[in-house]
GURO-921499 format. One record per atom (N, C-alpha, C, O): x, y, z. Coordinates in steps of 0.2 Angstrom, whole numbers, plus 5000, padded with zeros to 4 digits. Each point is the difference from the previous one (the first is absolute). Last residue first. Example, Ala and Ser with C-alpha at 12.3 -4.5 7.8 and 13.67 -1.06 7.14 Angstrom:
BEGIN
506449895035;500450065001;499650055003;500350065001;499949664999;499650065000;500450065000;500549995003;
This chain:
BEGIN
495558814636;500549954999;500550034994;500449974998;498250175022;500049984993;500649954998;500550015003;497850075020;500749984997;499949994993;499549974998;498950065022;500250064996;500749994997;500450055001;498149795011;500650035003;500350064997;500550035002;497749864988;499850015007;500550035004;499950045005;500649894973;499650065000;499750025007;500050065002;501249744995;500550064999;499650065000;500250055003;498549754999;500550015006;500450064999;500050045005;498649894977;499650035006;500550015006;499950055003;501149854978;499850074999;499650035005;500150065002;500449715000;500650055000;499950074999;500250045004;498149804992;500150015007;500650045002;500050045004;499549914973;499550055003;500150015008;500050055002;502149894983;499449975001;499550055003;500250055002;502050014981;499750005007;499349975001;499650014995;502649954987;499350025001;499850005007;500149945003;502550074994;499549964998;499350035001;499950055003;502550084992;499549985006;499549964997;499650024995;503050014994;499350025000;499649985007;500349955003;502350094983;499749985006;499350035000;499850064999;502249874982;499550045002;499749975007;500049945001;501749964985;500350045005;499450055003;500150035005;499849784978;500450064997;500150055005;500250054998;498749755008;500749984998;500350064997;500650004999;497750055020;500049974994;500749984997;500550035003;498350015023;500550024995;500049964994;499949945000;498250145020;500349954996;500650034996;499950054997;498549995027;500450034995;500349954996;500349955003;497350035011;500749984999;500450054995;499650044997;498249895021;500150054995;500850004999;500450015005;498749845010;499849984994;500150064994;500049984994;500350055030;500549974997;499949974993;500549994996;497850115018;500450044996;500649974997;500350034995;498349855019;499650024995;500450044995;500050004994;500949945027;500049944995;499650024994;500249984994;499950185023;500650004997;500049944995;500350004994;497850025019;500150064995;500649994996;500050014994;499749845023;499549984995;500150064994;500049984994;501150055027;500349944996;499649994994;500349994995;498950165021;500650034996;500349954996;500250014994;497249955009;500650015005;500650034996;500050014994;497450024997;500749985000;500350005006;499950055004;497850024993;500149954994;500749975001;500049944997;499350235018;499449955000;500149954995;499749945001;501850245001;500149955005;499549955001;500149945002;500050264983;500249944997;500149945005;500049954998;499450315003;499549955001;500149934996;499649974998;501850245005;499749984993;499449955001;499849984994;501450095025;499850064997;499649994993;499550034999;501749795011;499450025005;499750064997;499350004999;502749934991;499449964998;499450015004;499449994998;502550145007;499850014993;499449964998;499550024997;501649935023;499650065001;499750024993;499550025000;502049805000;499449985003;499550065001;499450004999;502850044993;499649964995;499349985003;499550014997;502150085017;499750054996;499649974995;499550034998;501749835015;499450035004;499750064996;499450015001;502449874990;499449965000;499550035004;499450004998;502750115000;499749994994;499349975000;499550024998;501849995022;499850074998;499649994993;499450035000;501749785008;499450015004;499750074998;499450015000;502749934990;499449964997;499450015004;499450014997;502550095012;499850034993;499549964997;499550034998;501349875021;499750075002;499850034994;499450034999;501949784998;499349985002;499650065002;499450014999;502950024996;499649984994;499349995002;499550024996;501950025022;499950064997;499649994993;499550034998;501249785014;499450035004;499950074996;499450025000;502549864993;499449974998;499450035003;499550014997;502650075010;499850024993;499449974998;499650034996;501249915025;499750075000;499950024993;499550044999;501449745003;499350015003;499750075000;499550014998;502849954996;499549984995;499350005002;499650024996;502050035020;500050054995;499549994994;499750044998;500749805020;499650055002;500050064995;499550034999;500749714993;500450055004;499650065002;499550014996;499749804991;500549975004;500550055003;500549985003;496749994986;500650034999;500549975006;499849985005;497849984992;500549954997;500750034999;500449974996;497150075019;500650034997;500549954998;500249965004;497349964996;500550025005;500650034996;500149994995;498250124999;500149955005;500049934997;499749994996;499850224992;500650015003;500249955005;500649995002;497550064980;500449935002;500650015003;500649984997;497550164994;500650024998;500549945002;500650004998;497249975008;500050014993;500750024997;500249984995;499649965029;499749954995;500150024993;500349964996;500650185022;500249935001;499749954995;500349954999;499250284999;500850005000;500249925001;500449984997;497350085005;500250004993;500849995000;500249974995;498850065026;499849944997;500249994993;500349954998;500150255013;500549955002;499849934997;500449964999;498250224996;500750014997;500449945002;500449974996;497550055014;500049974993;500650014997;500249954996;499750155024;500049935001;499949964994;500349954999;499650285001;500749985001;500049935001;500549974998;497450125000;500350014993;500749985001;500349964996;498350055023;499849944996;500450004993;500349954998;499650245018;500649955001;499949944996;500549964998;497950215005;500450014994;500649955000;500349994995;498250055024;499849944995;500350014994;500149954996;500450225020;500249935002;499849944995;500449964999;498850264997;500750004999;500349935002;500449974996;497350075009;500150004992;500849994999;500249964996;499150085026;499949934998;500149994993;500349954998;500150275011;500449955003;499949934997;500449964998;498150224996;500750004997;500549955002;500349974997;497550045013;500049974994;500750014996;500249954997;499550145025;499949935000;500149974993;500349944999;500850295002;499449985004;500049924999;500449974998;501750225000;499649944998;499449995004;500050015006;502350144992;499350035000;499549944997;499850014994;502549935020;499950044994;499250025000;499749995005;501549795005;500350075001;499850044994;500349984995;498949775018;500150044994;500350075003;499950025006;499249705000;500350065002;500250054994;500249974995;498149815009;500450034996;500250075003;499650045001;499349705007;500250075001;500450034995;500549974998;497549825005;500750024999;500150075001;499550044999;498649735000;500250065003;500850024999;500449955001;498349844993;499750064997;500250075002;499750044998;500749765019;499950004993;499650054997;499650035003;501049925021;500450044996;499950014993;500350044996;498649815019;499850075002;500450054997;499850064999;500649704997;499450034997;499850075002;499850044996;502049845015;500250024993;499450034996;500150054997;499449875025;500550065000;500250024993;500150064999;498649755003;499650065002;500550065000;499850054997;501249745001;499650014994;499650075001;500050044995;501149875023;500550024995;499750034994;500250054997;498549845020;500250075002;500550034994;499950064999;499349714999;499550064998;500250075002;499950044996;501649744996;499950045006;499550064998;500150044996;500049704994;500250074998;499850045006;499549995004;501449744995;499450055000;500250074999;500650025002;500449694998;500150074999;499350045000;499549984998;502149785004;499350025003;500050085000;500450035004;501249784981;499850075004;499350005002;499649994996;501949775001;499550054997;500050075004;500150005006;500849774999;500550034995;499650064996;500150014994;499249935031;500349954996;500550034994;500450035002;498650165007;499749945002;500249944996;499850004994;501050275011;500149944996;499749945004;500149995006;499350294993;500549955004;499949944995;499749994996;499650305004;500149934997;500449965005;500350025004;498350234988;500349965006;500049934998;499649984996;500450274989;499949935001;500249975007;500650025002;499850204986;499349995000;499749935002;499449995001;502950094996;499850035006;499249995000;499750015006;501649914975;500049965006;499750035006;499849965004;500650104971;499350015004;500049965006;499549995003;502350014981;500050075002;499350015004;499950065003;500549724987;500350064995;499850075003;499750044996;499749715010;499750065002;500250064996;499650054999;501449734998;499350014998;499750065001;499550034997;502749935010;500050004993;499350004997;499950034995;500549975029;500250064997;499950004992;499850054997;499849755015;499550055001;500150064997;499650034997;502049805002;499549984996;499450065001;499750024995;502250005019;500250014993;499449994995;499950044996;499849905027;500150074999;500150024993;499750054997;500349725009;499350035000;500050084999;499650024996;502449794997;499850065005;499350034998;499950024995;501149715002;499950074996;499850055005;499849985006;500549784999;500650045001;499950074996;500550045000;497849794991;500449985006;500650055000;500450004995;497650094992;500449944999;500450005007;500150045003;497450074992;500750015002;500449945000;499849945002;498050154985;500249945003;500750015002;500449994995;497550194997;500749985001;500049935004;499750005005;498350134990;500149944995;500749985001;500249954998;498950245014;499749945002;500149944996;499949945002;501050274992;500349985006;499749935002;500349965003;498750164979;500749974998;500349975006;500349955000;497750175004;499949944996;500649964998;500149945001;500150285009;499849955005;499849934997;500249955002;500450234984;500649985004;499849945005;500349955001;498050154986;500449964995;500649975004;500249955000;498450215011;499649944999;500549954996;500049945002;500750285001;500149965006;499649934999;500349955003;499650204979;500749985001;500049965006;500349955000;497750154996;500149954995;500749975001;500149944999;499350255014;499649945002;500149944995;500149945002;500950274993;500349975006;499749935002;500349955001;498850184981;500649974998;500449975006;500249944999;497750175004;499949944996;500749974998;500149945000;500050275011;499749955005;499949934996;500249955002;500550244986;500549985004;499849945005;500349955001;498150164985;500449964996;500649975004;500249944999;498350215011;499749944999;500449954996;500149945001;500750285004;500049965006;499649934998;500349955003;499850214980;500749975001;500049965007;500349945000;497750184995;500149954995;500749965001;500049944999;499550245015;499649945002;500149954995;500049945001;501650265007;499749984994;499649935001;500349955000;501050275013;499649945002;499649984993;499650044998;502650145012;499549974995;499749945002;500349955002;501150275009;499849935001;499549994995;499450035000;502450174998;499449985000;500049925002;500449974997;501350275008;499949934996;499249995000;499650045003;502750145006;499349994998;499949934996;500449984997;501650125021;499849974994;499349994999;499749975005;502150185011;499349974999;500049984993;500150044995;502050015024;499750014993;499449965000;499949955003;501750045015;499750075000;499850024993;499950054999;500849725005;500550055000;499850074999;500350044997;497849824998;500649975001;500550055000;500050054996;497149905003;500650045002;500649965001;500049955004;497550054982;500549965003;500650045002;500350034995;496949984996;500650035000;500549955005;499749975004;497950014979;500349995006;500750045000;500250024995;497249934991;500650045001;500349995007;499649995005;498849844980;500050045006;500750035000;500549975000;497849894982;500650045000;500050045006;499650055000;499049734986;500050055006;500750035000;500549965000;498049934979;500649995004;499950065005;499750054999;498849824979;500050045006;500749995004;500349945000;499450054973;500049965005;500050045007;500450045000;500050044977;499349985001;499949955005;499449975000;502750144997;499849964994;499449965001;499949944999;500350185021;500650004996;499949944995;499949955002;498650215018;500049954995;500750004996;500250064998;499050005029;500150034994;499949944995;499949945001;499850125027;499849964995;500150044993;499850064999;500450005025;500749994997;499849964993;500549984997;497850075018;500350074999;500649994996;500350054997;498449775011;499850024994;500350074998;500150024994;501149795022;499550055001;499850034993;500550014996;501249825010;499449984996;499450055001;499549994997;502650025016;500250014993;499449994995;500050024994;500349985031;499450034997;500250014992;499750044997;501749845019;499450005004;499450034996;499449985001;502950004991;499649944998;499350015004;499549974998;502450175006;499750024994;499449954998;499550024997;502049945021;499550055002;499650024994;499450025000;502349824997;499449975004;499550065002;499449995000;502650064988;499549964996;499449985004;499450004998;502450115013;499650044996;499549974995;499550035000;501949845014;499550035004;499650054996;499450015000;502449884989;499549955002;499450045004;499449994998;502550134999;499650004993;499549955001;499450014997;502150015021;499550064999;499650004994;499550035000;502149795004;499450005004;499650065000;499349995000;502149914979;500150045006;499450005004;499450014997;500549894982;500449965004;500250045007;500049965005;498750074971;499750005007;500449965005;499749955002;500750204974;500149935003;499950005007;500350035004;498850144975;500449995007;500049935001;499649964998;500450194978;499649965004;500449985007;500649995000;499650244984;500349945002;499649965005;499750025004;500750214979;499449965003;500449935001;500349974996;500750315001;500049925000;499349985002;499650035003;502250204993;499349985000;500049924999;500449984996;501750165015;499749974994;499349975001;499949975005;501850165009;499450034998;499849974993;499850044995;502049905021;500250024993;499450044997;500150014994;499649895028;500650055000;500150034994;500250064999;498249775001;499850065003;500550055000;499950064999;500749734994;499650034995;499750065003;500050054996;501349835018;500450024995;499650044995;500250054997;498749845021;500350065002;500450034994;500150064999;498949734997;499550065001;500350065002;499950054997;501549765002;499850024994;499550065000;500050054996;500649855024;500550034997;499950034993;500150064999;498349805012;500050075003;500650044997;499950064999;499149754986;500450005006;499950075003;499950054996;499349804980;499850045006;500549995006;500149945002;499849964975;500550065001;499850045006;500450045002;498349774990;500749985001;500550055001;500549985003;497150064993;500249995007;500749975000;500350015006;499250134972;499649955004;500349995007;500550045001;499650194982;500349945002;499549955004;499650035003;500950224982;499449955002;500449945001;500349974996;500350315002;500349935000;499449965002;499750015006;500550244982;499649965005;500349934999;500049974995;501250284998;499649944998;499749975006;500150015006;501650194990;499250015001;499649944997;499650014996;502849984995;499850035006;499250014999;499749994995;502749894993;499350005000;499850035007;500349985005;502049984985;499750064999;499250005001;499750054998;502149785006;499750004993;499650074998;499850004995;501049955027;500650014996;499850004992;500450034996;498049925021;500250085000;500650014995;500050054997;499249735005;499550044997;500250075000;499950044995;501549825017;500149994993;499550044996;500150034995;499749965028;500650044998;500150004993;500250054997;498149825012;499850075000;500650044998;499950054997;500549725005;499650014995;499850084999;500050034995;501149885024;500450014995;499750024993;500250034996;498549925024;500450065001;500550014994;500050064997;498649755004;499650064998;500550065000;500050044996;500449725009;500250024994;499750084999;500350034995;499349825024;500650035000;500350034994;500550035000;497449845002;500050065004;500650045001;500050065000;499749734988;499750054997;500150075004;500250054997;501749765007;499250015001;499850064996;500350054999;501949794997;499850075002;499350005000;499649984995;501749834998;499850005007;499850075002;499750005006;501149954971;499449975002;499850005007;499449995001;502050214987;500149935002;499449975002;499550035003;500150164980;500350005007;500249925001;499749964997;499650244982;500049935002;500450005007;500550045001;497850144983;500749995003;500049935003;499549965000;499150234982;500049945003;500750005004;500450044999;497750134985;500649995005;500049935003;499549975002;498750114983;500650054999;500649995004;500550044998;497049844992;500550005005;500650054998;500250004994;497250044998;500649964998;500550005006;500050055004;497950094993;499849924999;500649964998;499949954998;499750305007;500249984994;499949924998;500049984995;499350115026;499750044995;500249984993;499650004995;501449905025;499349984999;499750044994;499649974996;502949955008;499650064999;499349994999;499849974994;502049865019;499650014994;499750075000;499750025006;502449815005;499650065001;499650024993;500350004995;501049785018;499850034994;499650065002;499650005005;502449805005;499450055002;499950034993;500450014995;500749755013;500050054995;499450055002;499449985000;502349815011;499450045001;500050064995;500550035000;500649714999;500250075000;499350045001;499549974998;501249765010;499750054996;500350075000;500450015005;499749695001;500250075002;499850054995;499849984994;498649815010;500650024997;500350065003;499650055002;498149824999;500649985005;500750014997;500349954999;497150164996;500549964997;500650005005;500250055003;497650084998;500049935003;500649964997;499949945001;499550294993;499849954996;500049935003;499849954997;501150255014;499350024998;499649944996;499450004999;502750005019;499949994993;499350004999;499649965002;502350125017;499349994999;499849994993;500150054996;502449895008;499650055004;499249984998;499949954998;502949984996;499449985002;499650055003;500350045004;501550024977;500049985007;499349975001;499550024997;502250094983;499549955001;500149985007;500549985003;500950184986;499450035003;499549955002;499550015003;502749944987;500050025007;499450025003;499850005006;500649824974;499850075000;500050025008;499649975004;501049814987;500550054998;499850075001;500350044998;498549745002;500450005007;500550064999;500450005004;497049944984;500750014999;500350015007;499750025005;498049944989;500349945002;500850025001;500449965002;497450225001;500549974995;500349945003;500149995007;497750224995;500449945003;500549974995;499950024994;498750225014;500249964994;500549955002;500550015003;497450165009;500649955000;500249974994;499549984996;499350275011;499849934999;500749965000;500550035001;498150235005;500649965000;499849934999;499549985002;499650304995;499949935003;500649974998;500550024997;498250245001;500649965001;499849935003;499650005004;499450234981;499849945004;500649965001;500449984995;499150295000;500449954999;499849945004;499950005006;499150254983;499949945005;500449944998;500049984995;500750254997;499450005003;499949945005;500250015006;501650064977;500050045006;499350005004;499950045005;501649904970;499749975006;500150045006;500550025002;499950014973;499850055005;499749975006;499550025002;501649874978;499349995001;499750055005;499450005002;502950014992;499650004994;499349995001;499650034996;501949955022;500050074998;499650014994;499650044999;500749745009;499650045005;500050084998;499450035001;501949824986;499349985000;499650045004;499550034998;502850005003;499850034994;499249984999;499650054998;501549865021;500050075000;499750034994;499650055001;500849724999;499450025004;500050085001;499450025000;502549894989;499449994996;499350025004;499650044997;502549965014;499950064996;499449994995;499750054998;500849785017;499850065004;499950064995;499550045001;501349754989;499350005002;499750065004;499550024999;502949974994;499550014995;499349995002;499650044998;502649945014;499550045002;499450024995;499650045001;502149735000;500050074999;499450045004;499649975003;500849794995;500550035005;500150074999;500450035003;498049844984;499949995007;500550035005;499850015005;500450004971;499550045002;499949995008;499850055003;501849824986;500250075000;499450045003;500250055003;499349724995;500550015005;500250085000;500150035006;498549904977;499750005006;500450015006;499950045005;501149934974;499650065000;499750015007;500050055003;501149754993;500550055001;499650075000;500250045004;498549774991;500350005007;500550055001;499950035006;499349954972;499550025005;500250005007;499950055003;501649864981;499950074999;499550035005;500150065003;500149714996;500650035003;500050075000;500150045005;498249834984;499950005007;500650045003;499950035005;499450054971;500249945003;500150005007;500150055003;499250134981;499649985006;500249925002;499649975003;501250264981;500249935002;499749985006;500250035006;499450174973;500149985007;500149935001;499749964997;499850164982;500749995002;500149985007;500649985002;497450074985;500249934999;500749995003;500349945000;497650235002;500749995003;500349944999;500049965005;497950094984;500250075002;500750005003;500450044998;498649754996;500050044994;500350075001;500450034997;499149835021;500649974996;500150044994;500650014998;497550025015;500550045003;500749984996;500450045000;497549864996;500150064996;500650045003;500350044996;499549695009;499650065001;500350064995;500550004998;500449775005;499449994997;499550065001;499450004999;502849985011;500149994993;499450004996;499950014994;500249995030;500150064997;500050004992;499850054997;500049755016;499450045000;500150064996;499650024996;502349865008;499649964996;499350044999;499850014994;501750075022;500350014994;499549974994;499950034995;499849925028;499750074998;500250014993;499650034996;501049785019;499549994994;499850074997;499650004995;501849975025;500449974995;499649994993;500249994995;498850105026;500550054996;500349974995;500250034995;497449875012;500750005003;500550054995;499950004994;497550065005;500449944999;500750015003;500250055002;497250074993;500549995004;500449944999;499749945000;498850214985;500149935000;500649995005;500549994998;498450235000;499749964995;500149935001;499549964999;501450195017;499350014999;499649964995;499549975001;502950025003;499749985007;499250014999;499649975004;501850104978;499949935000;499749985007;499649955000;500950284996;499449974996;499949935001;499549975000;502450125011;499450025003;499449984996;499549975003;502649994988;499949965006;499350015003;499749965002;501050184980;499849944998;499949955006;499549964999;501350265006;499350004997;499849934998;499449985001;502850045005;499650015006;499250004998;499649965003;502050044980;500049945003;499650005006;499649955001;500750254988;499649964996;500049935003;499549964999;501950195011;499350025001;499649964996;499449985003;502849994993;499849975006;499350025002;499749965003;501350134978;499949934999;499849965006;499549965000;500950285000;499449984996;499949935000;499549975000;501850125021;500150004993;499449984996;499749965003;499850145021;500349944997;500250014993;499750044996;499150125018;500449965005;500549954997;500549985003;497850164985;500450055004;500549965004;500550035003;498049854985;500550024996;500450055003;500650024998;497549905013;500549955000;500650024995;500649995002;497650165001;500349995006;500649955000;500550015002;498150024979;500450055001;500450005006;500650015000;497749834996;500649994995;500550055001;500649995001;497450035011;500449955003;500649994995;500649995003;497450164996;500750024999;500549955003;500550025002;497049974996;500350015007;500750024999;500350015006;498549944974;499650045004;500350025006;499950065002;501249784985;500150074998;499650055003;500250065002;499649715004;500750035001;500150074998;500350045004;497749854990;500050025007;500750025002;500150055004;499749874974;499650075001;500050025007;500050065002;500949734993;500550054999;499650075000;500350055002;498549755002;500550025005;500450054999;500250045004;498349904979;499650025006;500550025005;500050055003;500949854977;499750074999;499750035006;500150055002;500649724998;500650055001;499750074999;500350045004;498249794992;500150005007;500650055002;500050045005;499549924971;499550035004;500150015007;499950055003;501649844982;500050075000;499550035004;500150055003;501449714991;499550035004;500150075000;500550035002;500449834977;500250035006;499450025004;499550034997;501649824980;499450035003;500150015007;500449975004;501049984970;499949995007;499450045003;499750044997;500649924979;500749975003;499949995007;500249955003;498150074975;500150025007;500649965003;500049944999;499550134974;500049945005;500150035007;500550045001;498350074976;500650005004;499949955006;499549985002;499650004972;499850015007;500550005005;500449965000;499250034971;500550015006;499650025006;499650055000;499449904978;500649965000;500450015007;500449955001;497550164994;499949935001;500749965000;500049955004;500050294993;499849985007;499849935001;500149975005;500550114973;500550015005;499949985007;500449975003;497950044980;500449944999;500650005005;500249955003;498450244997;499649945002;500449935000;500149965004;500750244986;500150015007;499649945003;500349975005;499650044972;500749995002;500150005007;500449965003;497550104987;500149935000;500749985003;500149955003;498850295005;500249974994;500249925001;500149985005;498150145012;500850004998;500149974994;499649954997;498350085015;500150054995;500850004998;500250044996;498949825021;499549994995;500250054994;499849984994;501550015026;500149954995;499550004995;500249974994;500950235020;499349975000;500149954994;500150014994;502050095021;499749994993;499349965001;500049955003;502250195012;499349975000;499750004993;500150044996;502649955011;499550044998;499349965000;500049954998;502249955005;500050065005;499450054999;500050055004;500449754982;500650045000;500050065004;500250064999;497649845002;500449984994;500650055000;499950064998;497949875018;500650025000;500449984994;500249945000;497150105001;500549955002;500750034999;500150054996;497850115011;500249964995;500549955002;500350005005;498350165008;500350044994;500249954994;500050034995;498249995028;500449964996;500350044994;499650034996;499650065029;499950004993;500449964996;500750015000;498450045027;500549974996;499750004993;499449984998;500450155027;499649994994;500649974995;500550034999;499549985030;500350014993;499549984994;499649955001;500550155028;499949954995;500350014993;500350054999;499850035029;500350014993;499849944996;500249955002;498250135019;500649964998;500250034993;499750024996;498250015018;500650045003;500649964999;500449995004;497349964989;500449955004;500650045003;500349965004;498250184984;499649965004;500449955004;499849995006;501250154978;499850045006;499649955005;500050015006;502049944977;499349985000;499850035007;500249985005;501850094977;499849995007;499349995001;499650044997;502349894983;499550065002;499849985007;500149955003;501849974975;499850005007;499550065002;500050054997;500749804980;499950075002;499750005008;499549985001;501949864979;499650005006;500050075002;500550035001;499949814976;500150075003;499650005006;499449994999;501849804986;499450035003;500250075003;500650015002;500449764981;500150075003;499350035002;499549994997;501549745001;499550054997;500250075004;500250005006;500949734988;500150075003;499550044997;499950014994;500249715011;500050054994;500050075004;499650015005;500349775006;500650014997;500150064995;500550004997;497549955016;500249944996;500650014996;500149974995;499450255014;499549955000;500249944996;500150014994;501050235018;500149944996;499449955001;499849995006;500750304994;499749945003;500149944996;500050004994;501150265008;499949944996;499749955005;500349995005;499550294995;500349945003;499949944996;499450004996;500450305007;499949944996;500449945003;500550015004;498250225007;500649974998;499949944996;499449975000;499450295007;499949934998;500749974999;500550034998;498950185019;500249984993;500049934999;500149965005;498450215011;500549955001;500249984993;499549984996;
C-alpha cells in the first residue's frame, strides 16, 4: 500500500507527516505507520534543526490564521456508508446533483443532530458538507419544496428498487409496522387507530421491511392510521414481487395473523414464519390440546442456553395444511406471571385509595385506574370508596397461557430455524425505536401529505445509514464503548479548517478518533 503525505496542525503550526498503511494480521485491521517529515514551509517539509537561519526567521514571523472550522469526522463515517451501499449513486440517478446533496444533508442531520427543518441550514454551514457543496440552499422554504416534490413523485419507490437490486435482497425479510403521530390537521393519511405508543393523536401507519442477512431496512410503505396490520400484508407482498424479490422468507408477528393471510401466503408459495393470534375457537382448541403434554421431556430443547419446549402441530384450513410449533418457555412464563401479579397488586392498591367525589362516575374512575385490566377485578362502591377484589379464575386462565405461543411456517424449517428467525424481529423493533427517538421523527411536524411523504423518505434513508453504522460498530466491537451518538460526538472533534490563505487542512487526530476509524477500517 502506497504512503501518503498529510499536514497535521499542532498549536496552530503545520507539520508534514508521511503515513504508510499496513494490514495488522493480529487485529485484522488497516493501521498506519506515521513518519515525521518536517515543518510546513511554503508547502514543503523542512527539518527546523538543520534549516538555514532565514527559514527559521521566516517561520517565526508568519503563522497561518484559521478562518473557519467544520465537522469532518462524523461526516466522514456517514459518507463512507453512503458510498459502500451506493446510496449516493441511487440518489443521483433520481435527482439533480444539487437536490441529491440536499437529501443527503437532511439524512445526515437526522443522525448527527436532529433539528427542525428551519435550523438545518445553520447546522449544515458548520459541517464539511458545506465545503463540498457550498451551492445548495437549505433554507426552510427550499427544504419544504424539495420534500413536497419527492413526496408526490415515485422517487421513493424507484430508490427502493435500486437498493433491493443493489443489495441482492432475496433471503429473509422481516416485516413489521408502527404508528407515526402528528398534530397536523392537513394530512389526509392521519386517522385514529391502534396506537402502539399509547398516544391519543391521529396517526400514519408505517411498515418496514428489513433484510436480515444484510442487516438494513430495504423497503417501507405508509398507510392511513386506521388501517390494521393484518390488512396491509396483501399489498406488501405485491410490492415485494414488483421490486423483483423472489424466493424469500417473510417473518411476521401475530399482528399480521389471519386465515386470509395464511391462505394468501400458501397460495403464492411464499415461505414464512408467523406467530398465531389465538382468537379463533379451533386455534384455542389446538393450543389446549398441545398444552396437555407440552412439558414432556421429548419436546425439551435449549435455545440461547435456556430450556424450551417445542411441539410440532398441524392446522387445516380450506383443504390446506399449515405446519407449526407450540413453544413453552418456562423463563418467559415466570417473567409474565411476575409482571401480571405486580400490575394487579398496584391497580388494586390505587383503587382502594380512591375517594369518589359527589356526582362523579364510578365506572369512569374505575376504568381510568384499571387501564385495560378491568376484567381481572370485581368491584362495587361502599360510601365513596371502591370495595375491590381480584378474580382468581381470571388470573388462573391468563396464567395458563403464559410462556406459550404458536409459530406457523411454510418451508424447510425445524423448531430452531423457526424460533431463530422469529427472534430476529428484535432488530426491526430496534429500528422503529431509533426512527422515533434517535432520528427524532415524532411527532410529525410537516403540514401536508406530500411533504410528509418526502420527510419519511429522508428518515428512511437516515435509518439505513444508522443501522449499517450500528452493524459496523458491532463487528468492530465498539458497541461496548460507544453508542452511535457518543461515537459521532467523539468524531465531530476531528475538523477540517480553512486558513486565511485558502488552504484546507485536517486537524490532528486524537487517540480515540484514531482507534475508532481504524476499528471501522476508515482513513481520514
